[in-house]
C-alpha positions in Angstrom: 164.1 42.3 -55.2 165.7 42.2 -58.6 167.2 38.8 -57.9 163.9 37.5 -56.9 162.3 38.7 -60.2 165.2 37.3 -62.2 164.8 34.0 -60.4 161.1 34.0 -61.0 161.4 34.7 -64.7 163.8 31.9 -65.2 161.8 29.3 -63.1 158.3 30.2 -64.1 158.5 28.7 -67.7 159.9 25.5 -66.2 157.1 25.2 -63.7 154.4 26.0 -66.5 156.0 23.4 -68.9 156.0 20.7 -66.2 152.4 21.4 -65.2 151.4 21.2 -68.8 153.2 17.8 -69.1 151.5 16.5 -65.9 148.0 17.5 -67.1 148.6 15.8 -70.5 149.7 12.7 -68.7 146.6 12.7 -66.6 144.4 13.2 -69.6 145.7 10.1 -71.5 143.1 7.5 -72.0 143.1 4.5 -69.7 143.5 1.2 -71.5 140.2 -0.6 -71.7 139.8 -4.4 -72.2 139.2 -5.2 -75.8 135.8 -6.8 -76.4 134.8 -8.6 -79.6 131.9 -6.2 -80.2 131.3 -3.0 -78.2 127.6 -3.4 -78.7 125.6 -5.6 -76.2 123.0 -7.5 -78.0 120.9 -8.5 -74.9 118.6 -5.6 -75.0 118.0 -6.0 -78.7 117.2 -9.7 -78.2 114.8 -8.9 -75.3 113.1 -6.2 -77.5 112.5 -8.6 -80.4 111.3 -11.3 -78.0 109.0 -8.7 -76.5 107.5 -7.8 -79.9 106.8 -11.5 -80.6 105.2 -11.9 -77.1 103.1 -8.8 -77.6 101.9 -9.9 -81.0 100.9 -13.3 -79.7 99.1 -11.7 -76.7 97.3 -9.2 -78.9 98.7 -6.3 -77.2 101.5 -3.6 -77.5 104.9 -3.8 -76.1 105.4 -1.4 -73.2 108.8 -2.5 -71.9 111.5 -5.2 -72.5 114.4 -5.5 -70.2 117.0 -8.2 -69.3 117.2 -9.6 -65.8 119.0 -12.4 -63.9 116.7 -14.7 -62.0 118.0 -17.8 -60.3 121.4 -17.5 -62.2 119.6 -17.6 -65.5 119.3 -14.7 -68.0 115.7 -13.9 -68.7 113.7 -11.1 -70.5 111.1 -9.3 -68.6 108.4 -8.2 -71.0 105.6 -5.8 -70.2 102.6 -5.9 -72.6 99.5 -3.7 -72.6 96.5 -5.7 -73.6 93.4 -3.6 -74.7 90.6 -3.6 -72.2 87.1 -4.7 -73.2 84.2 -2.3 -73.7 86.3 0.9 -73.5 88.1 0.0 -70.2 91.7 0.7 -69.5 94.3 -1.6 -71.0 95.6 -4.4 -68.7 99.4 -4.4 -67.9 100.8 -7.9 -68.1 104.3 -8.9 -67.2 105.7 -12.0 -68.8 109.1 -13.5 -68.0 110.7 -15.4 -70.9 114.0 -17.3 -70.8 116.5 -15.7 -73.0 117.4 -17.8 -75.9 
């Protein structure tokens, strides 16, 4: 029994140290591809296009998102146009090619 305790005391620190080393190796960050800019400007472009479309239509911008239709990038703009005589606003979806 004393031999087992002696063996355990001498081996346990080695096991703990190796487990710590393995956990640090797993926690290392994975190399990611380097991009010119980490910010994607598509959403901002669609938002600014949506604001222009909403102003031209006389409504308010409800949603602006980027989509791919027919292999072409487009902005899907949702505009709320005020209703007449107190009616509910009309929801209009406009698809604009992304420029």
